[in-house]
N, CA, C, O and the ligand as a Tripos MOL2 file, in Angstrom:
@<TRIPOS>MOLECULE
protein
  269   267    68     0     0
PROTEIN
NO_CHARGES

@<TRIPOS>ATOM
      1 N           3.8910   10.1720   21.2680 N.3       1 MET1
      2 CA          3.3250   11.3980   21.4650 C.3       1 MET1
      3 C           2.3340   11.8330   20.3700 C.2       1 MET1
      4 O           1.3860   12.5880   20.5850 O.2       1 MET1
      5 N           2.6370   11.2910   19.1790 N.am      2 SER2
      6 CA          1.7080   11.5810   18.0780 C.3       2 SER2
      7 C           0.5740   10.5390   17.9890 C.2       2 SER2
      8 O           0.7750    9.3430   17.7790 O.2       2 SER2
      9 N          -0.5880   11.0810   18.1620 N.am      3 LEU3
     10 CA         -1.8500   10.1980   17.9230 C.3       3 LEU3
     11 C          -2.0830    9.9570   16.3860 C.2       3 LEU3
     12 O          -1.7290   10.7530   15.5160 O.2       3 LEU3
     13 N          -2.6960    8.8070   16.1680 N.am      4 PRO4
     14 CA         -2.8590    8.5160   14.6210 C.3       4 PRO4
     15 C          -3.9440    9.7380   14.2430 C.2       4 PRO4
     16 O          -4.7800   10.1850   15.0280 O.2       4 PRO4
     17 N          -3.7630   10.1260   13.0210 N.am      5 GLU5
     18 CA         -4.6300   10.9170   12.3140 C.3       5 GLU5
     19 C          -5.8650   10.1640   11.9880 C.2       5 GLU5
     20 O          -5.7930    8.9450   11.8270 O.2       5 GLU5
     21 N          -7.0020   10.8010   11.8760 N.am      6 THR6
     22 CA         -8.1570   10.3000   11.3830 C.3       6 THR6
     23 C          -8.6480   10.9300   10.1450 C.2       6 THR6
     24 O          -8.4300   12.1280    9.9640 O.2       6 THR6
     25 N          -9.3210   10.1970    9.2360 N.am      7 PHE7
     26 CA         -9.7540   10.7360    8.0430 C.3       7 PHE7
     27 C         -11.2040   10.1220    7.5620 C.2       7 PHE7
     28 O         -11.3920    8.9060    7.5710 O.2       7 PHE7
     29 N         -12.1060   10.9580    7.1850 N.am      8 PRO8
     30 CA        -13.3990   10.4350    6.9590 C.3       8 PRO8
     31 C         -13.3550    9.9040    5.3450 C.2       8 PRO8
     32 O         -12.4670   10.2550    4.5680 O.2       8 PRO8
     33 N         -14.2810    9.1510    5.0420 N.am      9 PRO9
     34 CA        -14.2080    8.5230    3.7100 C.3       9 PRO9
     35 C         -14.5080    9.6440    2.6440 C.2       9 PRO9
     36 O         -15.4230   10.4550    2.7860 O.2       9 PRO9
     37 N         -13.7420    9.6200    1.6730 N.am     10 GLY10
     38 CA        -13.9400   10.6160    0.5760 C.3      10 GLY10
     39 C         -12.8020   11.7180    0.4370 C.2      10 GLY10
     40 O         -12.6390   12.4600   -0.5320 O.2      10 GLY10
     41 N         -12.1010   11.6740    1.5250 N.am     11 VAL11
     42 CA        -10.9030   12.6780    1.4750 C.3      11 VAL11
     43 C          -9.6930   12.1340    0.8880 C.2      11 VAL11
     44 O          -9.6240   10.9080    0.7980 O.2      11 VAL11
     45 N          -8.7620   12.8200    0.4870 N.am     12 TYR12
     46 CA         -7.5830   12.3480   -0.1610 C.3      12 TYR12
     47 C          -6.5490   11.7310    0.9580 C.2      12 TYR12
     48 O          -6.3540   12.2460    2.0590 O.2      12 TYR12
     49 N          -5.9700   10.6230    0.5110 N.am     13 THR13
     50 CA         -4.9660    9.9710    1.4500 C.3      13 THR13
     51 C          -3.6260   10.8220    1.3110 C.2      13 THR13
     52 O          -3.0570   11.0920    0.2530 O.2      13 THR13
     53 N          -3.2470   11.1820    2.5750 N.am     14 PRO14
     54 CA         -2.0370   12.0970    2.5730 C.3      14 PRO14
     55 C          -0.6900   11.3520    2.3260 C.2      14 PRO14
     56 O           0.3440   11.9570    2.0430 O.2      14 PRO14
     57 N          -0.7770    9.9240    2.4580 N.am     15 ALA15
     58 CA          0.3090    9.2390    2.2180 C.3      15 ALA15
     59 C          -0.0320    7.7280    1.9980 C.2      15 ALA15
     60 O          -1.0870    7.2310    2.3930 O.2      15 ALA15
     61 N           0.9750    7.0180    1.3170 N.am     16 ALA16
     62 CA          0.7840    5.6190    1.2520 C.3      16 ALA16
     63 C           0.8420    4.9890    2.5960 C.2      16 ALA16
     64 O           1.4730    5.4920    3.5260 O.2      16 ALA16
     65 N           0.1150    3.7850    2.6910 N.am     17 GLY17
     66 CA          0.1990    3.1000    4.1320 C.3      17 GLY17
     67 C          -1.0170    2.1580    4.2770 C.2      17 GLY17
     68 O          -1.7850    1.8080    3.3800 O.2      17 GLY17
     69 N          -1.0420    1.8170    5.5890 N.am     18 THR18
     70 CA         -2.0360    0.8780    5.8960 C.3      18 THR18
     71 C          -3.2090    1.6980    6.8490 C.2      18 THR18
     72 O          -2.8040    2.2690    7.8610 O.2      18 THR18
     73 N          -4.4610    1.7380    6.5540 N.am     19 TYR19
     74 CA         -5.3560    2.4750    7.3100 C.3      19 TYR19
     75 C          -6.3380    1.5100    7.9540 C.2      19 TYR19
     76 O          -6.6540    0.4620    7.3900 O.2      19 TYR19
     77 N          -6.7540    1.8230    8.9840 N.am     20 VAL20
     78 CA         -7.8120    0.9350    9.8160 C.3      20 VAL20
     79 C          -8.9290    1.7420   10.2550 C.2      20 VAL20
     80 O          -8.7430    2.8280   10.8030 O.2      20 VAL20
     81 N         -10.1580    1.2330   10.0280 N.am     21 CYS21
     82 CA        -11.3860    1.9980   10.5240 C.3      21 CYS21
     83 C         -11.5320    1.9070   12.0950 C.2      21 CYS21
     84 O         -10.8430    1.1400   12.7680 O.2      21 CYS21
     85 N         -12.3450    2.6300   12.5460 N.am     22 ASP22
     86 CA        -12.4750    2.8350   14.0040 C.3      22 ASP22
     87 C         -13.6310    1.9100   14.7000 C.2      22 ASP22
     88 O         -13.9340    1.9910   15.8900 O.2      22 ASP22
     89 N         -14.2060    1.0470   13.7890 N.am     23 CYS23
     90 CA        -15.1950    0.2050   14.4020 C.3      23 CYS23
     91 C         -14.4640   -1.0440   15.1590 C.2      23 CYS23
     92 O         -13.2390   -1.1650   15.1900 O.2      23 CYS23
     93 N         -15.2880   -1.8640   15.7040 N.am     24 ALA24
     94 CA        -14.8620   -2.9520   16.5790 C.3      24 ALA24
     95 C         -14.0330   -3.9190   15.6540 C.2      24 ALA24
     96 O         -13.0440   -4.5110   16.0840 O.2      24 ALA24
     97 N         -14.4540   -4.0380   14.4580 N.am     25 SER25
     98 CA        -13.7690   -5.0670   13.5360 C.3      25 SER25
     99 C         -12.4940   -4.5180   13.0310 C.2      25 SER25
    100 O         -11.6840   -5.3370   12.5980 O.2      25 SER25
    101 N         -12.1840   -3.2640   13.0140 N.am     26 ALA26
    102 CA        -10.8000   -2.7820   12.6540 C.3      26 ALA26
    103 C         -10.5360   -3.2670   11.1810 C.2      26 ALA26
    104 O          -9.5270   -3.9040   10.8800 O.2      26 ALA26
    105 N         -11.5300   -2.9140   10.2780 N.am     27 HIS27
    106 CA        -11.2080   -3.1850    8.9140 C.3      27 HIS27
    107 C         -10.0330   -2.3570    8.4170 C.2      27 HIS27
    108 O          -9.9150   -1.1500    8.6290 O.2      27 HIS27
    109 N          -9.2000   -3.0890    7.7560 N.am     28 GLN28
    110 CA         -7.9580   -2.5210    7.2510 C.3      28 GLN28
    111 C          -8.2040   -2.2640    5.6600 C.2      28 GLN28
    112 O          -8.9590   -2.8840    4.9110 O.2      28 GLN28
    113 N          -7.4000   -1.2380    5.3820 N.am     29 TRP29
    114 CA         -7.3880   -0.8340    3.8280 C.3      29 TRP29
    115 C          -5.9710   -0.3330    3.5740 C.2      29 TRP29
    116 O          -5.4570    0.5080    4.3120 O.2      29 TRP29
    117 N          -5.3490   -0.8570    2.5270 N.am     30 HIS30
    118 CA         -4.0440   -0.5180    2.2400 C.3      30 HIS30
    119 C          -3.8390    0.3540    0.9810 C.2      30 HIS30
    120 O          -4.5260   -0.0230    0.0310 O.2      30 HIS30
    121 N          -3.1330    1.3260    0.7700 N.am     31 ILE31
    122 CA         -2.9700    2.1140   -0.3570 C.3      31 ILE31
    123 C          -1.4600    2.3440   -0.4610 C.2      31 ILE31
    124 O          -0.7250    2.5590    0.5030 O.2      31 ILE31
    125 N          -1.0890    2.2740   -1.7210 N.am     32 ASP32
    126 CA          0.4440    2.2530   -1.9940 C.3      32 ASP32
    127 C           0.8280    3.7080   -2.7030 C.2      32 ASP32
    128 O           1.9640    4.0070   -3.0720 O.2      32 ASP32
    129 N          -0.2700    4.4940   -2.8110 N.am     33 LEU33
    130 CA         -0.0280    5.7910   -3.4110 C.3      33 LEU33
    131 C          -0.7960    6.9050   -2.6440 C.2      33 LEU33
    132 O          -1.9450    6.6810   -2.2630 O.2      33 LEU33
    133 N          -0.1950    8.0910   -2.4080 N.am     34 ALA34
    134 CA         -0.8560    9.1080   -1.8220 C.3      34 ALA34
    135 C          -1.7390    9.8070   -2.9160 C.2      34 ALA34
    136 O          -1.5220    9.6500   -4.1170 O.2      34 ALA34
    137 N          -2.6350   10.5030   -2.4730 N.am     35 GLY35
    138 CA         -3.5860   11.2700   -3.4330 C.3      35 GLY35
    139 C          -4.6780   10.5170   -3.7660 C.2      35 GLY35
    140 O          -5.4180   11.0510   -4.5920 O.2      35 GLY35
    141 N          -5.0520    9.2580   -3.3070 N.am     36 HIS36
    142 CA         -6.3170    8.6460   -3.6780 C.3      36 HIS36
    143 C          -7.3830    9.0090   -2.5850 C.2      36 HIS36
    144 O          -7.0980    9.5820   -1.5330 O.2      36 HIS36
    145 N          -8.5330    8.6440   -2.9200 N.am     37 LEU37
    146 CA         -9.7040    8.9010   -1.9210 C.3      37 LEU37
    147 C          -9.8580    7.7900   -1.0040 C.2      37 LEU37
    148 O          -9.7590    6.6380   -1.4260 O.2      37 LEU37
    149 N         -10.0970    8.0450    0.2490 N.am     38 PHE38
    150 CA        -10.4670    7.0410    1.3340 C.3      38 PHE38
    151 C         -11.8160    6.3040    0.8260 C.2      38 PHE38
    152 O         -12.7310    6.9750    0.3480 O.2      38 PHE38
    153 N         -11.8970    5.0090    0.9390 N.am     39 PRO39
    154 CA        -13.0960    4.4590    0.3480 C.3      39 PRO39
    155 C         -14.2070    4.5440    1.3980 C.2      39 PRO39
    156 O         -13.9620    4.9070    2.5480 O.2      39 PRO39
    157 N         -15.3990    4.2140    0.9960 N.am     40 PRO40
    158 CA        -16.4980    4.1340    1.9320 C.3      40 PRO40
    159 C         -16.3110    2.8480    2.7230 C.2      40 PRO40
    160 O         -15.5850    1.9730    2.2510 O.2      40 PRO40
    161 N         -16.8970    2.6780    3.8570 N.am     41 PHE41
    162 CA        -16.7220    1.5360    4.8290 C.3      41 PHE41
    163 C         -17.4420    0.2950    4.1770 C.2      41 PHE41
    164 O         -18.4100    0.4720    3.4370 O.2      41 PHE41
    165 N         -16.9810   -0.9010    4.4470 N.am     42 PRO42
    166 CA        -17.4000   -2.1060    4.0020 C.3      42 PRO42
    167 C         -18.7410   -2.3160    4.7060 C.2      42 PRO42
    168 O         -19.0540   -1.7620    5.7600 O.2      42 PRO42
    169 N         -19.5600   -3.2370    3.9640 N.am     43 ALA43
    170 CA        -20.8500   -3.6410    4.5900 C.3      43 ALA43
    171 C         -20.6400   -4.1450    5.9640 C.2      43 ALA43
    172 O         -19.7450   -4.9360    6.2610 O.2      43 ALA43
    173 N         -21.5320   -3.6370    6.8140 N.am     44 GLY44
    174 CA        -21.4660   -4.2210    8.2160 C.3      44 GLY44
    175 C         -20.5360   -3.3060    9.1330 C.2      44 GLY44
    176 O         -20.5700   -3.4050   10.3600 O.2      44 GLY44
    177 N         -19.7470   -2.4570    8.4990 N.am     45 CYS45
    178 CA        -18.8370   -1.7020    9.1980 C.3      45 CYS45
    179 C         -19.5160   -0.5450    9.9760 C.2      45 CYS45
    180 O         -20.3570    0.1120    9.3630 O.2      45 CYS45
    181 N         -19.2460   -0.2420   11.2150 N.am     46 THR46
    182 CA        -20.0270    0.7370   12.0290 C.3      46 THR46
    183 C         -18.8660    1.9250   12.1730 C.2      46 THR46
    184 O         -19.0290    2.7780   13.0460 O.2      46 THR46
    185 N         -17.8450    1.9660   11.4230 N.am     47 GLY47
    186 CA        -16.7190    2.9340   11.6090 C.3      47 GLY47
    187 C         -17.2140    4.3210   11.1650 C.2      47 GLY47
    188 O         -18.2090    4.4500   10.4530 O.2      47 GLY47
    189 N         -16.4990    5.3270   11.6030 N.am     48 HIS48
    190 CA        -16.7820    6.7320   11.1580 C.3      48 HIS48
    191 C         -15.5340    7.3440   10.5530 C.2      48 HIS48
    192 O         -15.6450    8.3020    9.7880 O.2      48 HIS48
    193 N         -14.4050    6.8560   10.8470 N.am     49 THR49
    194 CA        -13.2060    7.4810   10.1380 C.3      49 THR49
    195 C         -12.1190    6.3610   10.0320 C.2      49 THR49
    196 O         -12.0480    5.3890   10.7840 O.2      49 THR49
    197 N         -11.3650    6.6120    9.0910 N.am     50 TRP50
    198 CA        -10.0910    5.7620    8.9020 C.3      50 TRP50
    199 C          -8.9790    6.4860    9.6940 C.2      50 TRP50
    200 O          -8.9800    7.7110    9.8130 O.2      50 TRP50
    201 N          -8.0630    5.7180   10.2110 N.am     51 GLN51
    202 CA         -7.0050    6.2680   10.8120 C.3      51 GLN51
    203 C          -5.6720    5.4570   10.2870 C.2      51 GLN51
    204 O          -5.6980    4.3960    9.6630 O.2      51 GLN51
    205 N          -4.6970    6.0700   10.6130 N.am     52 THR52
    206 CA         -3.3120    5.3180   10.1170 C.3      52 THR52
    207 C          -3.1160    4.1990   11.0820 C.2      52 THR52
    208 O          -3.2140    4.3760   12.2960 O.2      52 THR52
    209 N          -2.8400    3.0480   10.5410 N.am     53 ALA53
    210 CA         -2.5320    1.8530   11.3550 C.3      53 ALA53
    211 C          -1.2080    2.0130   12.1020 C.2      53 ALA53
    212 O          -0.1640    2.3680   11.5550 O.2      53 ALA53
    213 N          -1.3390    1.7230   13.3880 N.am     54 VAL54
    214 CA         -0.2330    1.9220   14.3250 C.3      54 VAL54
    215 C           0.8260    0.6280   13.9860 C.2      54 VAL54
    216 O           0.3650   -0.5120   13.9230 O.2      54 VAL54
    217 N           2.0930    0.8560   13.7990 N.am     55 ASN55
    218 CA          2.9430   -0.2240   13.3500 C.3      55 ASN55
    219 C           3.3930   -0.8880   14.6150 C.2      55 ASN55
    220 O           4.4750   -0.6200   15.1380 O.2      55 ASN55
    221 N           2.5440   -1.7570   15.0980 N.am     56 GLY56
    222 CA          2.8310   -2.4430   16.4060 C.3      56 GLY56
    223 C           2.6080   -3.9360   16.4000 C.2      56 GLY56
    224 O           2.3410   -4.5690   17.4210 O.2      56 GLY56
    225 N           2.7340   -4.4820   15.1610 N.am     57 SER57
    226 CA          2.4090   -5.8810   15.1510 C.3      57 SER57
    227 C           3.4510   -6.5800   15.7980 C.2      57 SER57
    228 O           4.6330   -6.3500   15.5410 O.2      57 SER57
    229 N           3.0230   -7.5560   16.7590 N.am     58 PRO58
    230 CA          4.0970   -8.4000   17.4800 C.3      58 PRO58
    231 C           4.7220   -9.3300   16.6420 C.2      58 PRO58
    232 O           5.7590   -9.8740   17.0200 O.2      58 PRO58
    233 N           4.1880   -9.6020   15.4700 N.am     59 ALA59
    234 CA          4.7660  -10.7160   14.5790 C.3      59 ALA59
    235 C           5.8820  -10.0690   13.7140 C.2      59 ALA59
    236 O           6.6680  -10.7560   13.0610 O.2      59 ALA59
    237 N           5.9110   -8.7440   13.7410 N.am     60 ALA60
    238 CA          6.8390   -8.0480   12.8480 C.3      60 ALA60
    239 C           8.0870   -7.7120   13.5600 C.2      60 ALA60
    240 O           8.7630   -6.7520   13.1880 O.2      60 ALA60
    241 N           8.4470   -8.4790   14.6050 N.am     61 GLU61
    242 CA          9.6610   -7.9950   15.3410 C.3      61 GLU61
    243 C          10.8960   -8.4700   14.5560 C.2      61 GLU61
    244 O          10.9970   -9.6300   14.1560 O.2      61 GLU61
    245 N          11.7590   -7.6000   14.3690 N.am     62 PRO62
    246 CA         13.0070   -7.9500   13.6580 C.3      62 PRO62
    247 C          13.9300   -8.7630   14.5580 C.2      62 PRO62
    248 O          14.2630   -8.3310   15.6620 O.2      62 PRO62
    249 N          14.3310   -9.9040   14.1030 N.am     63 THR63
    250 CA         15.2140  -10.8470   14.8290 C.3      63 THR63
    251 C          16.3190  -11.1300   14.1240 C.2      63 THR63
    252 O          16.6540  -12.3110   14.0410 O.2      63 THR63
    253 N          17.1350  -10.0660   13.4500 N.am     64 ALA64
    254 CA         18.2200  -10.3080   12.7840 C.3      64 ALA64
    255 C          19.3990  -10.3410   13.7370 C.2      64 ALA64
    256 O          19.9880   -9.2960   14.0150 O.2      64 ALA64
    257 N          19.7490  -11.4730   14.2310 N.am     65 ARG65
    258 CA         20.8400  -11.5820   15.1000 C.3      65 ARG65
    259 C          21.9800  -12.7210   14.4040 C.2      65 ARG65
    260 O          21.6340  -13.7490   13.8220 O.2      65 ARG65
    261 N          23.0830  -12.3770   14.5660 N.am     66 ASP66
    262 CA         24.2170  -13.0730   13.9050 C.3      66 ASP66
    263 C          24.7240  -14.0270   14.9890 C.2      66 ASP66
    264 O          25.5100  -13.4780   15.7610 O.2      66 ASP66
    265 N          24.4840  -15.2670   15.2330 N.am     67 SER67
    266 CA         24.8970  -16.0440   16.1820 C.3      67 SER67
    267 C          25.8200  -17.1780   15.9280 C.2      67 SER67
    268 O          26.1890  -17.8940   16.8590 O.2      67 SER67
    269 ZN        -14.9350   -1.3660   10.2670 Zn       68 ZN68
@<TRIPOS>BOND
     1     1     2 1
     2     2     3 1
     3     3     4 2
     4     3     5 am
     5     5     6 1
     6     6     7 1
     7     7     8 2
     8     7     9 am
     9     9    10 1
    10    10    11 1
    11    11    12 2
    12    11    13 am
    13    13    14 1
    14    14    15 1
    15    15    16 2
    16    15    17 am
    17    17    18 1
    18    18    19 1
    19    19    20 2
    20    19    21 am
    21    21    22 1
    22    22    23 1
    23    23    24 2
    24    23    25 am
    25    25    26 1
    26    26    27 1
    27    27    28 2
    28    27    29 am
    29    29    30 1
    30    30    31 1
    31    31    32 2
    32    31    33 am
    33    33    34 1
    34    34    35 1
    35    35    36 2
    36    35    37 am
    37    37    38 1
    38    38    39 1
    39    39    40 2
    40    39    41 am
    41    41    42 1
    42    42    43 1
    43    43    44 2
    44    43    45 am
    45    45    46 1
    46    46    47 1
    47    47    48 2
    48    47    49 am
    49    49    50 1
    50    50    51 1
    51    51    52 2
    52    51    53 am
    53    53    54 1
    54    54    55 1
    55    55    56 2
    56    55    57 am
    57    57    58 1
    58    58    59 1
    59    59    60 2
    60    59    61 am
    61    61    62 1
    62    62    63 1
    63    63    64 2
    64    63    65 am
    65    65    66 1
    66    66    67 1
    67    67    68 2
    68    67    69 am
    69    69    70 1
    70    70    71 1
    71    71    72 2
    72    71    73 am
    73    73    74 1
    74    74    75 1
    75    75    76 2
    76    75    77 am
    77    77    78 1
    78    78    79 1
    79    79    80 2
    80    79    81 am
    81    81    82 1
    82    82    83 1
    83    83    84 2
    84    83    85 am
    85    85    86 1
    86    86    87 1
    87    87    88 2
    88    87    89 am
    89    89    90 1
    90    90    91 1
    91    91    92 2
    92    91    93 am
    93    93    94 1
    94    94    95 1
    95    95    96 2
    96    95    97 am
    97    97    98 1
    98    98    99 1
    99    99   100 2
   100    99   101 am
   101   101   102 1
   102   102   103 1
   103   103   104 2
   104   103   105 am
   105   105   106 1
   106   106   107 1
   107   107   108 2
   108   107   109 am
   109   109   110 1
   110   110   111 1
   111   111   112 2
   112   111   113 am
   113   113   114 1
   114   114   115 1
   115   115   116 2
   116   115   117 am
   117   117   118 1
   118   118   119 1
   119   119   120 2
   120   119   121 am
   121   121   122 1
   122   122   123 1
   123   123   124 2
   124   123   125 am
   125   125   126 1
   126   126   127 1
   127   127   128 2
   128   127   129 am
   129   129   130 1
   130   130   131 1
   131   131   132 2
   132   131   133 am
   133   133   134 1
   134   134   135 1
   135   135   136 2
   136   135   137 am
   137   137   138 1
   138   138   139 1
   139   139   140 2
   140   139   141 am
   141   141   142 1
   142   142   143 1
   143   143   144 2
   144   143   145 am
   145   145   146 1
   146   146   147 1
   147   147   148 2
   148   147   149 am
   149   149   150 1
   150   150   151 1
   151   151   152 2
   152   151   153 am
   153   153   154 1
   154   154   155 1
   155   155   156 2
   156   155   157 am
   157   157   158 1
   158   158   159 1
   159   159   160 2
   160   159   161 am
   161   161   162 1
   162   162   163 1
   163   163   164 2
   164   163   165 am
   165   165   166 1
   166   166   167 1
   167   167   168 2
   168   167   169 am
   169   169   170 1
   170   170   171 1
   171   171   172 2
   172   171   173 am
   173   173   174 1
   174   174   175 1
   175   175   176 2
   176   175   177 am
   177   177   178 1
   178   178   179 1
   179   179   180 2
   180   179   181 am
   181   181   182 1
   182   182   183 1
   183   183   184 2
   184   183   185 am
   185   185   186 1
   186   186   187 1
   187   187   188 2
   188   187   189 am
   189   189   190 1
   190   190   191 1
   191   191   192 2
   192   191   193 am
   193   193   194 1
   194   194   195 1
   195   195   196 2
   196   195   197 am
   197   197   198 1
   198   198   199 1
   199   199   200 2
   200   199   201 am
   201   201   202 1
   202   202   203 1
   203   203   204 2
   204   203   205 am
   205   205   206 1
   206   206   207 1
   207   207   208 2
   208   207   209 am
   209   209   210 1
   210   210   211 1
   211   211   212 2
   212   211   213 am
   213   213   214 1
   214   214   215 1
   215   215   216 2
   216   215   217 am
   217   217   218 1
   218   218   219 1
   219   219   220 2
   220   219   221 am
   221   221   222 1
   222   222   223 1
   223   223   224 2
   224   223   225 am
   225   225   226 1
   226   226   227 1
   227   227   228 2
   228   227   229 am
   229   229   230 1
   230   230   231 1
   231   231   232 2
   232   231   233 am
   233   233   234 1
   234   234   235 1
   235   235   236 2
   236   235   237 am
   237   237   238 1
   238   238   239 1
   239   239   240 2
   240   239   241 am
   241   241   242 1
   242   242   243 1
   243   243   244 2
   244   243   245 am
   245   245   246 1
   246   246   247 1
   247   247   248 2
   248   247   249 am
   249   249   250 1
   250   250   251 1
   251   251   252 2
   252   251   253 am
   253   253   254 1
   254   254   255 1
   255   255   256 2
   256   255   257 am
   257   257   258 1
   258   258   259 1
   259   259   260 2
   260   259   261 am
   261   261   262 1
   262   262   263 1
   263   263   264 2
   264   263   265 am
   265   265   266 1
   266   266   267 1
   267   267   268 2
@<TRIPOS>SUBSTRUCTURE
     1 MET1         2 RESIDUE 1 A MET
     2 SER2         6 RESIDUE 1 A SER
     3 LEU3        10 RESIDUE 1 A LEU
     4 PRO4        14 RESIDUE 1 A PRO
     5 GLU5        18 RESIDUE 1 A GLU
     6 THR6        22 RESIDUE 1 A THR
     7 PHE7        26 RESIDUE 1 A PHE
     8 PRO8        30 RESIDUE 1 A PRO
     9 PRO9        34 RESIDUE 1 A PRO
    10 GLY10       38 RESIDUE 1 A GLY
    11 VAL11       42 RESIDUE 1 A VAL
    12 TYR12       46 RESIDUE 1 A TYR
    13 THR13       50 RESIDUE 1 A THR
    14 PRO14       54 RESIDUE 1 A PRO
    15 ALA15       58 RESIDUE 1 A ALA
    16 ALA16       62 RESIDUE 1 A ALA
    17 GLY17       66 RESIDUE 1 A GLY
    18 THR18       70 RESIDUE 1 A THR
    19 TYR19       74 RESIDUE 1 A TYR
    20 VAL20       78 RESIDUE 1 A VAL
    21 CYS21       82 RESIDUE 1 A CYS
    22 ASP22       86 RESIDUE 1 A ASP
    23 CYS23       90 RESIDUE 1 A CYS
    24 ALA24       94 RESIDUE 1 A ALA
    25 SER25       98 RESIDUE 1 A SER
    26 ALA26      102 RESIDUE 1 A ALA
    27 HIS27      106 RESIDUE 1 A HIS
    28 GLN28      110 RESIDUE 1 A GLN
    29 TRP29      114 RESIDUE 1 A TRP
    30 HIS30      118 RESIDUE 1 A HIS
    31 ILE31      122 RESIDUE 1 A ILE
    32 ASP32      126 RESIDUE 1 A ASP
    33 LEU33      130 RESIDUE 1 A LEU
    34 ALA34      134 RESIDUE 1 A ALA
    35 GLY35      138 RESIDUE 1 A GLY
    36 HIS36      142 RESIDUE 1 A HIS
    37 LEU37      146 RESIDUE 1 A LEU
    38 PHE38      150 RESIDUE 1 A PHE
    39 PRO39      154 RESIDUE 1 A PRO
    40 PRO40      158 RESIDUE 1 A PRO
    41 PHE41      162 RESIDUE 1 A PHE
    42 PRO42      166 RESIDUE 1 A PRO
    43 ALA43      170 RESIDUE 1 A ALA
    44 GLY44      174 RESIDUE 1 A GLY
    45 CYS45      178 RESIDUE 1 A CYS
    46 THR46      182 RESIDUE 1 A THR
    47 GLY47      186 RESIDUE 1 A GLY
    48 HIS48      190 RESIDUE 1 A HIS
    49 THR49      194 RESIDUE 1 A THR
    50 TRP50      198 RESIDUE 1 A TRP
    51 GLN51      202 RESIDUE 1 A GLN
    52 THR52      206 RESIDUE 1 A THR
    53 ALA53      210 RESIDUE 1 A ALA
    54 VAL54      214 RESIDUE 1 A VAL
    55 ASN55      218 RESIDUE 1 A ASN
    56 GLY56      222 RESIDUE 1 A GLY
    57 SER57      226 RESIDUE 1 A SER
    58 PRO58      230 RESIDUE 1 A PRO
    59 ALA59      234 RESIDUE 1 A ALA
    60 ALA60      238 RESIDUE 1 A ALA
    61 GLU61      242 RESIDUE 1 A GLU
    62 PRO62      246 RESIDUE 1 A PRO
    63 THR63      250 RESIDUE 1 A THR
    64 ALA64      254 RESIDUE 1 A ALA
    65 ARG65      258 RESIDUE 1 A ARG
    66 ASP66      262 RESIDUE 1 A ASP
    67 SER67      266 RESIDUE 1 A SER
    68 ZN68       269 GROUP 0 **** ****
């Protein structure tokens, strides 16, 4: 239900986490503390906003099974 929030470069990060730009290359930026500034986009990036990365990596599937 909750869409990812978007943030322009230069505003403060609301929380630690991984953020991804909205260009086709999906550049990622990780911050481990809240209260930092979102960085400018890297060279060649055509994005306009950073957004919180959706936690949906298929490789991160927990497979803790006791068999
Ligand atoms: Zn980008």
